[in-house]
Residue frames as qw, qx, qy, qz and C-alpha x, y, z in Angstrom:
[[0.100, -0.186, 0.885, -0.415, -7.09, 6.03, -21.35],
 [0.635, 0.204, 0.413, -0.621, -10.84, 5.75, -21.68],
 [0.718, 0.456, -0.349, -0.393, -10.56, 4.36, -25.20],
 [0.285, 0.400, -0.863, 0.117, -8.00, 1.80, -23.93],
 [0.340, -0.025, 0.775, -0.532, -10.28, 0.71, -21.11],
 [0.731, 0.352, 0.127, -0.571, -13.18, 0.28, -23.57],
 [0.554, 0.480, -0.639, -0.232, -10.97, -1.84, -25.73],
 [0.945, -0.284, -0.010, -0.159, -10.41, -4.31, -22.93],
 [0.488, -0.679, 0.532, 0.130, -7.27, -5.75, -21.25],
 [0.770, -0.015, 0.589, 0.244, -6.70, -8.76, -23.49],
 [0.578, 0.710, 0.322, 0.242, -7.33, -6.96, -26.74],
 [0.049, -0.980, 0.192, 0.018, -5.17, -4.03, -25.60],
 [0.582, -0.513, 0.578, 0.251, -2.25, -6.36, -25.06],
 [0.702, 0.333, 0.550, 0.306, -2.71, -7.87, -28.54],
 [0.314, 0.934, 0.122, 0.124, -2.88, -4.36, -30.07],
 [0.278, -0.873, 0.376, 0.136, 0.38, -3.38, -28.34],
 [0.690, -0.209, 0.623, 0.304, 2.08, -6.50, -29.61],
 [0.615, 0.593, 0.437, 0.281, 1.02, -5.74, -33.17],
 [0.115, 0.992, -0.027, 0.054, 2.13, -2.16, -32.98],
 [0.473, -0.721, 0.473, 0.181, 5.48, -3.12, -31.53],
 [0.771, 0.065, 0.571, 0.276, 6.04, -5.73, -34.16],
 [0.517, 0.727, 0.283, 0.352, 5.91, -3.09, -36.97],
 [0.517, -0.127, -0.081, 0.843, 8.87, -0.67, -37.04],
 [0.020, 0.474, 0.291, 0.831, 6.61, 2.10, -38.33],
 [0.544, -0.649, -0.220, -0.484, 4.24, 1.93, -35.32],
 [0.682, -0.052, -0.592, 0.427, 6.80, 0.81, -32.77],
 [0.145, 0.129, -0.392, 0.899, 6.89, 3.96, -30.78],
 [0.568, -0.293, -0.158, -0.753, 3.10, 4.16, -30.74],
 [0.815, -0.196, -0.543, -0.062, 3.16, 0.69, -29.30],
 [0.477, 0.013, -0.537, 0.695, 5.54, 1.74, -26.56],
 [0.192, -0.195, 0.187, -0.943, 3.32, 4.68, -25.63],
 [0.749, -0.268, -0.302, -0.526, 0.21, 2.44, -25.61],
 [0.720, -0.101, -0.627, 0.278, 2.17, -0.12, -23.43],
 [0.202, 0.094, -0.463, 0.858, 2.89, 2.63, -20.98],
 [0.490, -0.221, -0.020, -0.843, -0.77, 3.68, -20.85],
 [0.805, -0.197, -0.501, -0.250, -1.80, 0.08, -20.28],
 [0.534, -0.012, -0.635, 0.558, 0.63, -0.13, -17.32],
 [0.132, -0.146, 0.302, -0.933, -1.08, 2.91, -15.80],
 [0.653, -0.136, -0.178, -0.724, -4.52, 1.19, -16.21],
 [0.942, -0.123, -0.257, -0.180, -3.99, -2.51, -15.52],
 [0.544, -0.698, 0.463, -0.051, -1.87, -4.09, -12.76],
 [0.857, -0.034, 0.478, 0.189, -0.86, -7.06, -14.91],
 [0.582, 0.813, -0.007, 0.015, 0.19, -4.97, -17.87],
 [0.039, -0.832, 0.552, 0.038, 3.86, -4.53, -16.84],
 [0.602, -0.273, 0.750, 0.021, 4.29, -8.19, -16.41],
 [0.747, 0.470, 0.470, -0.015, 2.64, -8.95, -19.73],
 [0.491, 0.866, 0.059, 0.075, 4.31, -6.23, -21.80],
 [0.291, -0.838, 0.422, 0.188, 7.74, -5.74, -20.39],
 [0.656, -0.141, 0.645, 0.365, 9.25, -8.72, -22.36],
 [0.548, 0.671, 0.436, 0.245, 7.80, -7.32, -25.54],
 [0.006, -0.995, 0.092, 0.045, 9.31, -3.85, -24.81],
 [0.539, -0.575, 0.545, 0.286, 12.68, -5.50, -24.28],
 [0.689, 0.173, 0.623, 0.328, 12.46, -7.48, -27.45],
 [0.434, 0.726, 0.407, 0.346, 11.56, -4.54, -29.68],
 [0.281, -0.859, -0.072, 0.422, 13.52, -1.73, -28.09],
 [0.604, 0.758, -0.030, 0.243, 16.11, -1.48, -30.84],
 [0.729, 0.128, -0.264, 0.619, 19.77, -0.54, -30.54],
 [0.118, 0.188, -0.231, 0.947, 18.99, 2.99, -29.27],
 [0.117, -0.549, -0.774, 0.294, 16.36, 3.61, -26.68],
 [0.003, 0.492, 0.303, 0.816, 14.02, 6.38, -27.86],
 [0.208, -0.223, 0.401, -0.864, 11.99, 8.55, -25.53],
 [0.754, -0.166, -0.191, -0.606, 8.83, 6.52, -25.99],
 [0.823, 0.001, -0.563, 0.082, 10.60, 3.28, -24.94],
 [0.311, 0.210, -0.593, 0.712, 12.56, 4.85, -22.14],
 [0.430, -0.240, 0.212, -0.844, 9.32, 6.25, -20.62],
 [0.852, -0.123, -0.325, -0.390, 7.64, 2.87, -21.00],
 [0.686, 0.088, -0.633, 0.349, 10.49, 1.11, -19.22],
 [0.013, 0.240, -0.482, 0.842, 10.52, 3.65, -16.36],
 [0.643, -0.216, 0.042, -0.734, 6.76, 3.15, -15.92],
 [0.881, -0.051, -0.447, -0.149, 6.92, -0.68, -16.07],
 [0.459, 0.223, -0.669, 0.540, 9.69, -0.59, -13.46],
 [0.408, -0.373, 0.299, -0.778, 7.13, 0.72, -10.89],
 [0.890, -0.122, -0.228, -0.375, 5.55, -2.72, -10.89],
 [0.440, -0.541, 0.696, -0.168, 7.07, -4.86, -8.06],
 [0.865, 0.105, 0.477, -0.112, 5.72, -8.00, -9.73],
 [0.715, 0.696, -0.053, 0.037, 7.19, -7.09, -13.11],
 [0.087, 0.794, -0.577, 0.170, 10.60, -6.43, -11.63],
 [0.648, -0.330, 0.664, -0.174, 10.43, -9.78, -9.77],
 [0.851, 0.327, 0.406, -0.055, 9.44, -11.62, -12.93],
 [0.682, 0.657, 0.145, 0.286, 11.48, -9.79, -15.56],
 [0.241, -0.930, 0.197, 0.195, 14.15, -7.76, -13.79],
 [0.662, -0.252, 0.541, 0.453, 16.89, -9.86, -15.33],
 [0.561, 0.578, 0.456, 0.377, 15.76, -8.76, -18.84],
 [0.071, 0.984, 0.120, 0.113, 16.50, -5.14, -17.97],
 [0.679, -0.545, 0.169, 0.463, 20.12, -5.56, -17.01],
 [0.515, 0.004, 0.405, 0.755, 21.31, -4.48, -20.44],
 [0.093, 0.787, 0.482, 0.375, 18.69, -1.74, -20.92],
 [0.298, -0.017, -0.220, 0.929, 19.88, 1.84, -20.33],
 [0.256, -0.669, -0.431, -0.548, 16.89, 3.54, -18.73],
 [0.067, -0.339, 0.489, -0.801, 16.07, 5.44, -15.55],
 [0.341, -0.368, -0.864, 0.049, 14.12, 3.30, -13.09],
 [0.323, -0.757, -0.234, -0.517, 11.35, 4.95, -11.24],
 [0.093, 0.404, -0.638, 0.649, 12.59, 6.14, -7.91],
 [0.615, -0.408, -0.672, -0.061, 11.24, 3.97, -5.06],
 [0.141, -0.621, 0.299, -0.711, 10.56, 6.30, -2.18],
 [0.279, -0.083, -0.865, 0.409, 10.67, 4.98, 1.33],
 [0.383, -0.633, -0.482, -0.470, 7.16, 5.15, 2.67],
 [0.006, -0.330, 0.531, -0.781, 6.91, 7.09, 5.98],
 [0.659, -0.323, -0.184, -0.654, 3.48, 5.61, 6.58],
 [0.922, -0.304, -0.196, -0.136, 4.61, 2.46, 8.26],
 [0.508, 0.435, -0.525, 0.526, 8.06, 3.29, 9.39],
 [0.693, -0.695, -0.158, -0.107, 8.58, 2.59, 13.04],
 [0.025, 0.785, -0.554, 0.276, 11.53, 3.63, 15.21],
 [0.696, 0.109, -0.695, 0.142, 13.64, 0.77, 16.46],
 [0.377, -0.219, -0.648, 0.625, 13.79, 2.16, 19.96],
 [0.171, -0.826, -0.491, -0.217, 10.83, 4.06, 21.53],
 [0.226, 0.435, -0.263, 0.831, 11.43, 7.51, 22.80],
 [0.520, -0.485, 0.082, -0.698, 8.83, 7.05, 25.51],
 [0.227, -0.035, -0.916, 0.329, 8.52, 5.11, 28.79],
 [0.245, -0.648, -0.719, -0.052, 5.38, 5.02, 30.95],
 [0.294, -0.610, -0.296, 0.674, 6.32, 8.13, 32.85],
 [0.059, -0.277, 0.296, 0.912, 7.03, 10.35, 29.86],
 [0.129, -0.342, -0.782, -0.505, 3.96, 8.96, 28.01],
 [0.260, -0.685, -0.648, 0.208, 1.75, 9.72, 31.06],
 [0.197, -0.541, -0.113, 0.810, 3.14, 13.27, 31.29],
 [0.001, -0.050, 0.486, 0.872, 2.55, 13.99, 27.64],
 [0.205, -0.452, -0.785, -0.370, -1.02, 12.69, 27.71],
 [0.245, -0.612, -0.541, 0.522, -1.77, 14.62, 30.86],
 [0.083, -0.436, 0.077, 0.893, -1.08, 17.80, 28.92],
 [0.143, -0.101, -0.694, -0.698, -3.44, 16.76, 26.05],
 [0.584, -0.061, 0.140, -0.797, -7.25, 17.15, 26.09],
 [0.583, 0.073, 0.779, -0.219, -9.43, 14.09, 26.53],
 [0.682, 0.610, 0.309, -0.259, -10.91, 14.83, 23.17],
 [0.102, -0.621, 0.589, 0.507, -7.64, 14.64, 21.27],
 [0.857, 0.403, 0.266, -0.178, -8.05, 13.27, 17.73],
 [0.725, 0.589, -0.264, 0.240, -4.53, 13.56, 16.36],
 [0.566, -0.752, 0.336, 0.038, -1.33, 12.63, 18.21],
 [0.526, 0.656, -0.541, 0.006, 2.07, 12.22, 16.71],
 [0.297, 0.343, -0.858, 0.240, 3.82, 8.95, 17.63],
 [0.714, -0.306, 0.137, -0.614, 0.66, 7.57, 19.30],
 [0.918, 0.037, -0.394, -0.037, 1.72, 3.93, 18.82],
 [0.487, 0.266, -0.579, 0.598, 4.91, 4.58, 20.87],
 [0.231, -0.386, 0.379, -0.809, 3.09, 6.57, 23.55],
 [0.817, -0.205, 0.088, -0.532, 0.18, 4.22, 24.20],
 [0.848, 0.180, -0.493, 0.074, 2.42, 1.18, 23.53],
 [0.269, 0.354, -0.616, 0.651, 4.65, 2.24, 26.46],
 [0.493, -0.268, 0.315, -0.766, 1.57, 2.60, 28.68],
 [0.914, -0.023, -0.133, -0.383, 0.07, -0.69, 27.77],
 [0.670, 0.270, -0.625, 0.296, 3.40, -2.43, 28.35],
 [0.057, 0.309, -0.607, 0.730, 3.42, -1.02, 31.88],
 [0.089, 0.280, 0.855, -0.426, -0.19, -1.98, 32.69],
 [0.169, 0.697, 0.683, 0.136, -3.78, -1.02, 32.09],
 [0.120, 0.440, 0.141, 0.879, -4.68, 2.51, 30.90],
 [0.065, 0.300, 0.548, -0.778, -6.31, 4.92, 33.27],
 [0.338, 0.677, 0.635, -0.154, -9.86, 5.98, 32.45],
 [0.149, 0.866, -0.064, -0.472, -8.60, 9.26, 31.00],
 [0.129, -0.477, 0.725, 0.480, -5.98, 7.63, 28.88],
 [0.331, 0.268, 0.896, 0.126, -8.49, 5.08, 27.61],
 [0.307, 0.805, 0.404, -0.306, -10.82, 7.92, 26.68],
 [0.040, 0.764, -0.379, -0.521, -8.01, 9.59, 24.75],
 [0.211, -0.177, 0.885, 0.377, -7.20, 6.40, 22.89],
 [0.371, 0.530, 0.760, -0.051, -10.86, 5.89, 22.10],
 [0.274, 0.856, 0.106, -0.425, -11.13, 9.36, 20.61],
 [0.038, -0.601, 0.635, 0.485, -7.98, 8.84, 18.53],
 [0.265, 0.007, 0.940, 0.216, -9.32, 5.45, 17.30],
 [0.209, 0.534, 0.817, 0.065, -12.97, 6.23, 16.52],
 [0.111, 0.727, 0.243, -0.632, -13.62, 10.04, 16.25],
 [0.421, 0.742, -0.230, -0.468, -12.22, 10.62, 12.72],
 [0.936, 0.219, 0.202, 0.188, -11.20, 8.18, 9.87],
 [0.315, 0.890, -0.311, 0.113, -7.57, 8.68, 9.03],
 [0.494, 0.473, -0.647, 0.338, -3.98, 8.06, 9.97],
 [0.265, -0.388, 0.634, -0.614, -4.58, 8.25, 13.81],
 [0.863, -0.049, 0.164, -0.475, -7.48, 5.77, 13.65],
 [0.879, 0.326, -0.346, -0.016, -5.44, 3.29, 11.67],
 [0.374, 0.483, -0.646, 0.459, -2.39, 3.59, 13.90],
 [0.316, -0.330, 0.566, -0.686, -4.39, 3.31, 17.10],
 [0.819, -0.074, -0.244, -0.514, -6.73, 0.47, 16.14],
 [0.746, 0.068, -0.632, 0.198, -4.36, -2.33, 17.24],
 [0.124, 0.231, -0.570, 0.779, -3.76, -0.43, 20.50],
 [0.576, -0.186, 0.140, -0.784, -7.43, -0.18, 21.18],
 [0.862, -0.011, -0.453, -0.229, -7.84, -3.89, 20.46],
 [0.517, 0.183, -0.668, 0.504, -4.98, -4.52, 22.91],
 [0.146, -0.179, 0.439, -0.868, -6.78, -2.42, 25.51],
 [0.630, -0.038, 0.147, -0.761, -10.34, -3.46, 25.00],
 [0.484, -0.093, 0.869, -0.037, -9.95, -7.05, 23.86],
 [0.148, 0.092, 0.837, 0.519, -11.48, -9.08, 21.07],
 [0.166, 0.678, 0.684, -0.210, -14.99, -7.75, 21.63],
 [0.042, 0.744, -0.062, -0.664, -13.79, -4.51, 20.05],
 [0.356, -0.086, 0.723, 0.585, -12.89, -6.24, 16.74],
 [0.328, 0.602, 0.694, 0.219, -16.27, -5.90, 14.86],
 [0.042, 0.958, 0.190, -0.210, -16.39, -2.13, 15.39],
 [0.350, -0.625, 0.441, 0.540, -12.70, -1.68, 14.60],
 [0.378, 0.081, 0.770, 0.507, -12.94, -3.61, 11.29],
 [0.244, 0.782, 0.571, 0.055, -16.19, -1.80, 10.39],
 [0.054, -0.941, 0.007, 0.335, -14.34, 1.51, 10.77],
 [0.305, -0.578, 0.571, 0.496, -11.20, 0.47, 8.84],
 [0.536, 0.146, 0.767, 0.322, -12.27, -1.74, 5.91],
 [0.425, 0.821, 0.378, -0.052, -14.14, 0.96, 3.99],
 [0.040, 0.955, -0.211, -0.206, -10.92, 2.83, 3.63],
 [0.796, -0.222, 0.466, 0.315, -8.57, 0.08, 2.43],
 [0.587, 0.433, 0.419, 0.540, -8.51, 1.38, -1.18],
 [0.021, -0.995, -0.090, 0.038, -8.19, 5.05, -0.09],
 [0.730, 0.414, -0.166, 0.518, -4.85, 6.25, -1.47],
 [0.052, -0.772, 0.264, -0.576, -4.56, 8.76, 1.30],
 [0.473, -0.521, 0.542, -0.460, -5.06, 6.50, 4.35],
 [0.949, 0.058, -0.185, -0.250, -5.44, 2.92, 2.98],
 [0.606, 0.394, -0.600, 0.342, -1.80, 2.07, 3.57],
 [0.164, -0.393, 0.593, -0.684, -2.14, 2.97, 7.25],
 [0.799, -0.122, 0.140, -0.573, -5.31, 0.91, 7.53],
 [0.893, 0.241, -0.376, -0.055, -3.70, -2.08, 5.95],
 [0.360, 0.402, -0.672, 0.507, -0.70, -1.80, 8.24],
 [0.449, -0.312, 0.449, -0.706, -3.10, -1.62, 11.19],
 [0.937, 0.025, -0.063, -0.342, -4.79, -4.81, 10.08],
 [0.737, 0.337, -0.545, 0.216, -1.39, -6.48, 9.75],
 [0.017, -0.450, 0.618, -0.644, -0.61, -5.44, 13.30],
 [0.721, -0.177, 0.286, -0.607, -3.77, -7.13, 14.50],
 [0.046, -0.302, 0.945, 0.116, -2.71, -10.27, 12.72],
 [0.190, -0.199, -0.927, -0.255, -5.01, -13.33, 12.61],
 [0.063, 0.446, 0.645, -0.618, -7.41, -11.56, 15.01],
 [0.322, 0.521, -0.032, -0.790, -8.46, -9.41, 12.09],
 [0.208, -0.029, 0.882, 0.422, -9.06, -12.34, 9.75],
 [0.326, 0.654, 0.635, -0.251, -12.66, -11.27, 9.31],
 [0.190, 0.833, -0.098, -0.510, -11.30, -8.50, 7.13],
 [0.430, -0.225, 0.729, 0.482, -9.48, -10.93, 4.78],
 [0.470, 0.582, 0.639, 0.180, -12.29, -10.82, 2.08],
 [0.131, 0.974, 0.098, -0.158, -11.93, -7.03, 1.84],
 [0.322, -0.695, 0.521, 0.376, -8.15, -7.27, 1.72],
 [0.538, 0.035, 0.764, 0.356, -8.29, -10.00, -0.91],
 [0.397, 0.794, 0.459, 0.036, -10.73, -8.02, -3.06],
 [0.027, -0.936, 0.206, 0.284, -8.18, -5.22, -3.05],
 [0.412, -0.430, 0.715, 0.365, -5.40, -7.58, -4.13],
 [0.511, 0.254, 0.790, 0.222, -7.47, -9.19, -6.81],
 [0.355, 0.814, 0.134, -0.440, -8.37, -5.98, -8.69],
 [0.724, 0.357, 0.358, 0.469, -7.38, -6.02, -12.35],
 [0.264, 0.797, 0.117, 0.530, -7.45, -2.27, -12.76],
 [0.356, 0.152, -0.399, 0.831, -5.45, 0.34, -10.78],
 [0.219, -0.684, -0.567, 0.404, -7.07, 2.11, -7.81],
 [0.208, 0.828, 0.236, 0.465, -8.11, 5.57, -8.85],
 [0.550, -0.478, -0.185, 0.659, -5.62, 8.06, -7.34],
 [0.202, 0.954, 0.127, 0.180, -4.94, 11.73, -7.65],
 [0.613, -0.526, 0.179, 0.561, -1.25, 12.69, -7.80],
 [0.006, 0.746, -0.238, -0.622, 1.05, 14.76, -9.96],
 [0.294, 0.444, -0.695, -0.484, 1.65, 12.28, -12.73],
 [0.905, 0.005, -0.221, -0.363, 0.20, 8.95, -13.94],
 [0.614, 0.272, -0.669, 0.318, 3.47, 7.30, -12.83],
 [0.070, -0.283, 0.584, -0.758, 2.98, 8.71, -9.32],
 [0.742, -0.095, 0.122, -0.653, -0.61, 7.47, -9.22],
 [0.866, 0.145, -0.468, -0.096, 0.53, 4.01, -10.35],
 [0.341, 0.326, -0.694, 0.544, 3.11, 4.05, -7.54],
 [0.429, -0.232, 0.405, -0.773, 0.41, 4.78, -5.06],
 [0.898, 0.001, -0.117, -0.424, -1.62, 1.81, -6.25],
 [0.712, 0.292, -0.600, 0.217, 1.59, -0.37, -6.08],
 [0.027, 0.329, -0.637, 0.697, 2.07, 0.68, -2.49],
 [0.688, -0.129, 0.256, -0.667, -1.47, -0.17, -1.54],
 [0.903, 0.153, -0.352, -0.194, -1.07, -3.57, -3.24],
 [0.488, 0.327, -0.692, 0.420, 2.16, -4.27, -1.43],
 [0.284, -0.271, 0.548, -0.739, 0.56, -3.21, 1.93],
 [0.822, -0.046, 0.015, -0.567, -2.44, -5.45, 1.19],
 [0.800, 0.242, -0.547, 0.048, -0.23, -8.45, 0.38],
 [0.226, 0.348, -0.664, 0.622, 1.69, -7.86, 3.58],
 [0.509, -0.203, 0.339, -0.764, -1.56, -7.57, 5.56],
 [0.897, 0.053, -0.240, -0.368, -2.98, -10.76, 4.10],
 [0.639, 0.254, -0.666, 0.290, 0.19, -12.66, 5.04],
 [0.011, -0.246, 0.626, -0.740, 0.07, -11.30, 8.60],
 [0.631, -0.081, 0.208, -0.743, -3.67, -11.97, 8.99],
 [0.883, 0.132, -0.359, -0.271, -3.46, -15.52, 7.52],
 [0.555, 0.300, -0.705, 0.324, -0.49, -16.74, 9.60],
 [0.730, -0.615, -0.296, -0.022, -0.69, -18.19, 13.10],
 [0.169, -0.876, 0.395, -0.218, 1.49, -16.71, 15.76],
 [0.532, 0.359, -0.739, 0.205, 4.66, -18.71, 16.47],
 [0.785, -0.500, -0.364, -0.034, 4.33, -21.01, 19.51],
 [0.310, -0.864, 0.349, -0.188, 6.08, -19.87, 22.70],
 [0.490, 0.430, -0.734, 0.188, 9.44, -21.55, 23.21],
 [0.830, -0.388, -0.397, -0.045, 9.39, -24.29, 25.73]]
């Protein structure tokens, strides 16, 4: 991987093309194409047509692995998915991310949310289903001083999932004056493979109010190389980067669009 990075993206693609064009080095080319997909975001889009062209009548292990890896790329599948219809390979499983999944119906109303928070300490820093709990309270009216203190601690005490999930709630409670501090706490973690997806979803929930964070989100989207991750396999690490990229694109759309006008 280090040698491939030193070669450079454009020259690496050219080398893959030359290796694939020669039957003697074709499997080496497929393995190099797979490594390029792990390193550069554009590689699956650039190299998938070449892999399809040179795959041969029987798909060997090197080509099958390369196709599986390339299928992780959402953009490659959008651009070239039709080319793969006749290719017998195992697509990479697309797990449903639990990070941004929200229940269609909240399990809490104001009374049950109040009862739950009363049993929690003011200094709470983690709370399962916090968006539902505080959302129910904010729908019913202003938070009490104690509830606001709990939400403050969830939002600002520790960087992580709770902070990202509660940021939009704190903005709703405290108003636009809280935005600079919220964004300062969230933007440093957008490329963190552990909590970045949560932070990006939090920015998306804030919508256009969080537009000051657009440069940071756009910088994440415009990366040529994959975000360094630590997972069980290079394919799994590539999937984490793809999920961060998808979350960043979704956040940018939400932050760039104006809210729909109220119906007359």
